[in-house]
N, C-alpha and C positions, 0 to 999 in steps of 0.2 A: 516240834523244833528239839534241838540237840540242849542237853541242861547245858544253863550257864549264856546263852544267847541274846544279845541285847532287846531292848522296846521296842527298838526301832526293826529288828530286825521279825519279833510275832506279831506289830501291824503290816508288815509288808507279807511275810506269809499268811497272814489271813484276808488281807484283799487281792492276792495271786488266786488264793483256794475259791473266796466270792466271786471272783470276778468269774474263773472258769466254771462254775456251778452255774453264772447267770450264761452263761454262752450252751450248757446242756451237758456239760460232762457230767459224769456221774461223781460221788463224793468218796469214792477210792480213787480214780484217774485225778480228781481234783486237788485232794493232797499229795500224792505224787508231783504232779506238775509243782505245784506250790513248793514243796521242797524241793526239789530239784532247781529249780531258781533260784531261792534263796541261797541253797550250799552253796551253787556257784559264783553267787556273787559276795558270799564270806569269803572263798576262796581266792577270788580275786582282788580282796581289801585287805587279805592276810589276816581274818581273822579265824581261819581253822588248823587246827595241828597239823593235817594232812590235805592235801590237794593233787589233784592229778593233772598232767601237762595240759591236758584239754581245757582245764578251767581256768590255768593260770597266764595262758601262752595266747588264745582266743583274744584275736582283736576287736573283737566284737563280743558287747555283752547281753546276756540272755535276754533283755530288753531290745537292743538294738535288732537281735536277729528274731525275735519275732516268730514268725510261722514259715520263715526262709525254708528251712529244710523241708518242711511238708508240701512242696510244690515238687521236690527234684524225686519222683518216684522213679520209675522205670524209664517214662519218657521225657522227664523232666517237666515244665512248667507248660500248662499249654497255649495254644499260640494266642487265646484271648488274653490270657496275663500277661505276655509278652508284649500283645500289641498294648495292653492298656500301661505298662512301663513303658513302652517307647513316646505314650502319648502323654506322659508324664515330664518326659524327657525332651518332648519337643521333634522329636527324628522327623523327617521330613519323608513323604512316601512313605509312612507306615502302611496307607489303609489297601497297597496292592503287594507287601510283600508277603510271604511265603512264613512260616512257621519258621525255617531254615534262616531265611532272611535277616528275620526279626533278631535269630539269637547272634546274628555275626553282627549286625548293625548293634546292639548293646553290648559289645564284647563278651561274650558267651561262648 
């Protein structure tokens, strides 16, 4: 953590790092995830001297985003992932829809 960071951000960093390790990430990767997340939150809250546009203008916080970007690889989310989202939104006819139809129904 940067010098002068608050005890709240220190606790936040430790919690995120431990959670990442519990999920099976290496110590190095867990530290990176925690640092990036906390730094983005600091930038959004105006607690850092320098902040990139992506950190301050992104409408979703790091917590809201979650693993959203991890599902947007070459072909995007799988049909099963789209189906689960459609199920959560209670979209009718989802069981017989193709991946493309699910994308359209979800507005992607």
